[in-house]
C-alpha positions in Angstrom: -4.0 -16.7 6.0 -2.3 -13.4 5.8 -3.3 -11.3 2.8 -1.7 -8.0 1.9 -3.1 -5.8 -1.0 -1.1 -2.9 -2.2 -2.6 0.1 -4.0 -1.7 3.6 -5.0 0.9 3.0 -7.6 1.0 4.7 -11.0 2.8 6.9 -13.5 4.1 10.2 -12.2 6.6 12.8 -13.3 9.9 13.4 -11.6 9.5 15.5 -8.5 5.9 14.5 -7.9 4.5 12.5 -5.0 2.6 9.2 -4.4 1.2 7.6 -1.4 1.1 3.8 -1.4 -1.3 1.9 0.8 -1.3 -1.7 1.9 -4.4 -3.3 3.4 -4.0 -6.3 5.6 -6.6 -8.8 6.6 -5.0 -9.3 10.0 -4.2 -7.1 12.9 -0.8 -5.5 12.0 -0.4 -4.6 15.6 0.2 -8.3 16.3 3.3 -8.4 14.1 6.9 -7.6 14.9 7.4 -5.3 12.0 6.0 -4.1 8.7 7.6 -2.5 5.7 8.0 -1.8 2.0 10.4 -3.3 -0.4 10.9 -2.6 -4.1 12.3 -4.3 -7.1 13.3 -2.3 -10.1 13.9 -3.6 -13.7 16.9 -5.9 -13.7 17.6 -5.3 -10.0 17.3 -7.2 -6.8 14.6 -6.6 -4.3 15.7 -4.0 -1.7 14.4 -2.5 1.5 12.6 0.8 1.1 11.3 1.3 4.7 10.3 -0.6 7.7 8.9 0.0 11.1 9.2 -2.4 14.1 7.7 -2.6 17.5 8.5 0.6 19.6 8.3 2.6 16.4 11.9 2.1 15.3 12.2 2.8 11.5 14.7 1.9 8.9 15.0 3.4 5.4 17.0 2.5 2.4 20.1 4.8 1.9 18.5 6.0 -1.4 15.5 7.4 0.4 17.4 10.4 1.9 14.4 11.8 3.7 12.0 11.6 0.8 9.8 8.7 2.0 7.9 8.1 5.2 6.4 4.9 6.5 3.3 4.9 8.7 0.3 2.8 9.6 -3.3 3.0 10.7 -3.5 0.2 13.3 -7.3 0.5 13.6 -7.8 0.0 9.8 -4.8 -2.3 9.4 -3.3 -0.3 6.7 0.3 0.5 6.0 1.3 3.6 4.2 4.3 4.8 2.3 4.4 8.5 1.4 6.9 9.1 -1.4 7.9 12.7 -2.2 10.3 14.1 -4.8 10.2 10.9 -6.9 13.0 10.2 -9.3 13.2 8.0 -12.4 15.3 5.5 -10.4 12.5 5.0 -8.0 10.6 3.1 -10.8 9.9 -0.3 -9.4 7.3 -2.7 -8.2 6.7 -1.9 -4.5 5.8 -4.7 -2.1 4.3 -4.6 1.3 5.5 -7.0 4.0 4.6 -8.1 7.5 7.1 -9.9 9.7 6.7 -12.0 12.7 9.3 -12.1 15.5 10.4 -15.5 14.2 11.2 -13.9 10.9 8.3 -15.4 9.1 7.5 -12.9 6.4 4.3 -12.3 4.3 4.3 -10.4 1.1 1.8 -8.7 -1.1 1.7 -9.0 -4.8 3.0 -5.5 -5.4 2.1 -2.2 -7.1 3.9 -0.6 -10.0 5.4 2.8 -9.6 6.8 4.5 -12.7 8.5 7.8 -12.6 9.0 9.3 -16.1 8.9 12.6 -17.8 
């Protein structure tokens, strides 16, 4: 059974940085893609960043160069480096793994709050 555990969320001020981590109990190298989604208060879940085989990355339009997705395939950890955080980035951030048949696995999320 695939298990994903996010960590690294917290309360930060606007302009600060956070790095989220997602530990997987499976070899992430064996999956087609991995990524991060978020769901803000009263909003729908949206893509933050993803990386697929071959290294192709996709980012939400709101990222605008502030976030970077990466992984440690030896440790099976997925990272999301977030810089210049804004209050509108406040959300629960979810890690995901996706198989080539579109089967998707989710973590339980980690809260990020950006507030002065």
